[in-house]
N, C-alpha and C positions, 0 to 999 in steps of 0.2 A: 396533645400541645397539639397546635400549627407551627412549624418554624419559617419565618418569613424571609427567605432568602439567605444560602450559607456564604462565610468566605472563610478560606482556610486559614487558621489563627496559625500566626508564625512566620519566620519567614519561608521567602519561593523555596522551590523543593522541585529539580532536577528533572529526576524519575517523572514526576508529574507531570510535568511543564509541553510530554506532548498531548496529552488531550487538544490543547490548545494549537501543536501544530499540527495533527495527525485529526481536522474535522471530527470531535466529538457525536461520541456513539447515540447517544441519544438526548434529551434535552428534558427542563421539568414537567410538570404538568399543566402547569399554568404559569400566569406573571409570578402570583407568589415568592414562587424561586427562581435562583438563579445555579448554573454551574458554576461549583467552587472553584476560585484560583488555586493552580497547580502549583508547589514550589518547594523550595528548594531546602535541605537539610527539615527537612519536617521531620519536628516530634513525632512518637508512636509511643503505643502504654501497649502492653499486653491482654487481652484475658478471657483464659482460656485457649480456647484452639484460633484465636483471631489475634494479626494485630490490626491499632487504629490508630490511624491519627481525631483530627479534631477540630471540627468547622465551626472560625463564630461568624454569631447576626451578623447580614448586613445592615440591618436597621438599625445595631448601639444597642439593643438591651443586651447583649452578657449571653443570653442563651447559646449554648454549643450544643451543635451533634457530632452523631461521629459516621466517619469514612473508611471502610476495611481497606485494607492496603493490604492486607495475605493472609491466606487462608493456611493453617498449619497441621492440620488434623489428615486422619488418611479417614473417614467415615467413607463409605460409597452414596448415602443417603443424606443431601447436609440441609441441616434446615435452617436458613441462617437470623440471627438473630433480631430482632426488631431495637433488642436495648444492646449496649454493653457499656456494665458499669455503669449505671441510671442515666449513660447516654444514648439517644433517640438517633439508629442507625438510616441515615437516611441516602448514604453513595457507595457505592462497591468503586475503589479505585481503579487504575490499569490494569496492576495486575494483580491481583484481588488472588484470583484462579485459575494461575496463568501456570498450565504443566500441570491442570492435579486431574493426574489420573484416575489415580480407584473415586472419583468424585462418578456417580450412574443415575444421581437422580440428586435436580438441587429446589432449594426452594425460598423465591425471593417474598421476604414478610411489606405488611403492607404500610412500613413506614420510605421504602427502599423509593425511591423515584429516581435514579440514575446510579449512570457505566460508565466506565474507561473504556477508553479505546477498544483494550485489549482484554477487557477483566477474564473473558472464558475461552478465551486462545489455546488452543495444543487441549483442551479438556475434549481429547478423543470418544470417552470412552460415555459419557453421558448423551442418556435415552430421555429423559425428560426433563423438563423446567415445570417449572410448579409456580402458583402467584396466590398470596393468603388474600382472603376476599376481604375485601378493601381495599386496597391500592388502587387509587386514582389514575395511576398513569398506564403500568405493567397488566400482561393476561399473559393466561395460558393459551391458548388451544390446539387438541391433541399432543402435545408437548412441547409443541414451536412458543419460545417465549414473542409478545407483540408489542405491538406501544402504540399511544392517541386511538384509541377504540379498532386495533387489530389493525391499520393502513400503514404502519411501517414493524418489519418480519427481521425483530432484533436478534434473534442469534436459532438456530436452529440448531437440533441434539441432535452431532453429528454420529455420536454414536450408532441411531441406529442405521448404519451404512445407505440412505439413497444412494439410488444410481441415476435420480430423473428426478424431474424438480418443475413442477411448474405452478408459476405462482398465482393464486388468481389475480381478480383483478380489481378488486378493492386496494391492494399494497402498492404504496404510490413508494416507500422504500425501502433499502434493505442495510440493513446497520454495517456497522465496520465490525469487522473479521465472522457475521454472521453462516459464514458456510467456512472457515481458513481449515488445510488439512483434513479434508474432505473427500479422502483420497478414494470414498468410492464412485463421487460423483462423478456423471460420465453427460447427461445432458440437464440445459435452464433453457426453457421457455420465458420469456421475458413480456407480460403484458405492457402494451401502451399506452397503461397505468405512472410505468413506471417513472419516476425522477429523479430516484438520487437512489445510487449503489456505492456501499461507501467503502472506506479506507484498506484493503486486503479484504473484505468481502466472500473473494475467493478466488484469495494467495495459495499455492499448496493445494488446488485441486489439484490432483496430476491428471484422471482419469477424463480430465475436460479436454475434447478434438475442436469441436465448432463452439462457436460463441455467434449469435446474430440480435446486438442490441439495438432496442424500443426506440424508432422516431421524437419518444418522447422524451428520452434525453440529452443534456446537456454537454454535461460534462464527463471525465471517467479519470475517478477520484483517483489517486495515488493510491499504486501495490494493490486494485484492484483485482489483476488478476496474473498477480505476482508468480516466476517458479509453478504454471501452470506447463509442465515441460512438456506434452502430448499436443498442447494447443496449439493448433496447424494452417485456421482461416479465425478470423474474428470480421465480420460486417460492422464498421461503424457508419451510427447514419449520417446524415449530411446535415442535421440538424446539434450534433455535436460541436465544440466551439474552443474545450482546452480538453488537451488529453495529458494526466498526472505522469506525477514521476514516479518511473519502475512503475510504470501499469500492467507491460506485457512484457518485462525481463523473463527470461531468462525461456524462452516457448520458442513453440517448434515453428512458428512464424516463418513463410515463402517467400510471402509478398501481405502486400496491406495498401487500403485507400483512404488517404486522411483527405474529410469530407473538404468541402473549399472554401464551409464559413468556419473552421479549425484557425486559432488564433494563438497559438501557445501550446504545444508540445512539452513536456517535461523533460526532467534531468535522467538520462540512460531509462526512457519510457519506453524502446524495443533495443535495448543490448540487450548482449548474448541470444540474438535471434538468428534467426537464417534465409534474413533478408541478405540482399545481394543492392540492392538497387532503391528506391522509392522515388515518388515527384509530390513536391510543395508546391503547392499552390500556396497562390497571391497575398489570399487573407492570413497567411499563419508571418507571426510577425515576432515571436522567439522562440527559439532552441535552445530548450536547454543542454545543456556540456553533454557528450556523450546516450547523445539520445537514441544517435544512427552510426552504423562503421564499426560497431565494437565487439570481437565477440568474449567469453570466459576460457578462460583457459582451466589447468586441471587442482589448481591453485585461486579457483576465488576471483582473478582478477584481469581484465579486461586487455586483449588485444589489439589495435586499428585494425581493422580489415582498410588496407592500402587497394582495393581495386573494387572499391563502393563506390558507388554509382549515386549523384545526385542527380536527378534533373528538377528542375526553376526555372524560376528566372531573373533573368539581371537585375542585379542591382537589388535582389531584395536580402531577406534573412537566409533565406537557400545559398544560396552564395557564399555569402561572412559565411555561413557555419563548415565549406567545405575549403578555408581558406584559413581557418583558425589556426593560429600558429602557438598560439599562448598554448592552448589544449593539443597538438599537434594531429590537426585529424588531416590537412592535408585527403582531402577526397575528390575526386571527381566529379567534375560541377557540368552537367551540358544543358545548355539555356535552351532555355523552349521560347518557339514562335508566340509573340504575343495572339496572334488570330488566330492561332490554333490549340487546340482543345489539348490541356495536359495530361501527356500519354507516356506514359516510359520508352523508349526504347523503338514508338511509332516511325521510323521513316530513316532510312538509310546512313543521312546522313546527320542525325545524333549519333545512331550508330560510330561511325568514321572516326565523329568529335568526339566521342564517350573513349575509343582506341586510342583518339593521338593524345590526351590526357592525360589517358594510362601509363602511355610508354613515355610522355614527358615528367612524370614521378616515379618512373621504375628505378629513381637511382635514391630515392628516400626508404625503399625497404629495407636495405643496407645501412641506413643511416641510424635505424633507431625507430624504436614500436613504445606508446606512451604505457604504462601502466599503471592500472588506477583499482585501488581495493571495491569493488559491485557492492551498491547500496541496499539492492535487497535480492537474494539468492533462493532465501525459503523461508517463506511467515509464519513455518515454525520452530525455528528461529529468529523469536518473536524481539528481544530485547537487542537483539542487535540491530535489525530493521528500524524500530522504533526512535534505538539513538541517533541512529547513520542517520533517518529524516531528518528527527530533530534537524543535525546540526545543518545540514545541506538547505533546509527549510528557515534555517538562521540565520542562513548569506553565507556561510564560513563552506567553500567554493574547494571541493578535493583535487589535488594539482595533481597532474599523471608525473611521474617519475620515469627518467631515461633507461632505455635498457638494449644491447648490441640488436638480439636479433627475438624472431619472436616462440623460436624452440631455446632458446638462450638457458639452462639450467638455472634452477629454482635458487640455487647459491648461488650463480653468479649475479643474477638479478639485486638479488637479497644487498650481496655486495656495493651494489651501483647504487643503489638508492639510500644503505645507512643501516637496512633494517632486514631482518629475518620476513621470508615470505611468512602465511597462516597457511599450515597442508591444510587439507581437508580431507579427513577421516573416513567420513562419510556421515560420518550425525551432527545434529543443528547445534548451534552457537551459540550461545546466551552470551 
């Protein structure tokens, strides 16, 4: 029986809402199917090792299908059923197999036509993805999960511990969390055919040191290279118009060139890096809070870098970002000559201007630093990241709380902010 578009039956569920906030990893095979609405307080049912919810037919026919919300088993080789309690399984939810470390091989039935954003995130021991014959959308090639006739690489079996990836030029998109937590990955070669790299696609790939993004790319998705802690060099093509939230948070970047076509830089996009300065082109009209000039302390909180320098054009978002008192930025702004190219520190005059501004702001260092929880430090702690991202993208802006100094003890910071800081114990948070 072919089902013609399903919507969540019942009230909307918060956890699944994240698929809408963080672009979906997959769409259905054709116009007969639509991505289910994600909802609050979803009613779930248990059948064997699966917890599932029901999707109602969008055409009002009363037909229902199943969405697997969670796998609770411990098998190594998992064959996902095509039916649960008589309902056809058409969707795998956002967290269906998150952290299923026992799974080494998984088989999708012909009935499944959609994946959630983090369906297989942190499944670091999967060696092979299989797809039953007759699935109109997904297929397996050498254990890799593809969609759309092989043009979309959806999930890579990171349990095979790849070190070098070179995509075929037939691949046009890389799915959400496709390589998340692939700590063995050292290099990636992108063909010019790539037009989309999904949310958290390479997050927590801690062995990556350099990335050259293709000219075919126009946007960098949220969290795409988040927590790639050894990523020291990134080449962003001139074609990119937007850089997503926390795209390069907690990387080893020491310099970056923002392309002249870029109009938007997301919240905390370059927070927690080794950048000391940045040049913002005139094309940029929106910079998310804490995008630049904030470091991460031992408690996964961000503290302002007071000697951070931003080069830009007077009267643009670059200048207003530097003087954003609400978010306590107070960074050094160096105005660029309209007739000269935007090159950071290209003249003695710029250097003098920076020194002068930094000296004028020296007293600010003793007045306090803003502290805020970083929105995405490790994508292996996928639930924390997803929930934080959903809050951010829904417009709930985190406010930085004052503390006296960057070196202040955590218990004193907590006393001033009214809550205890969350200590990092080296484990992933969920």
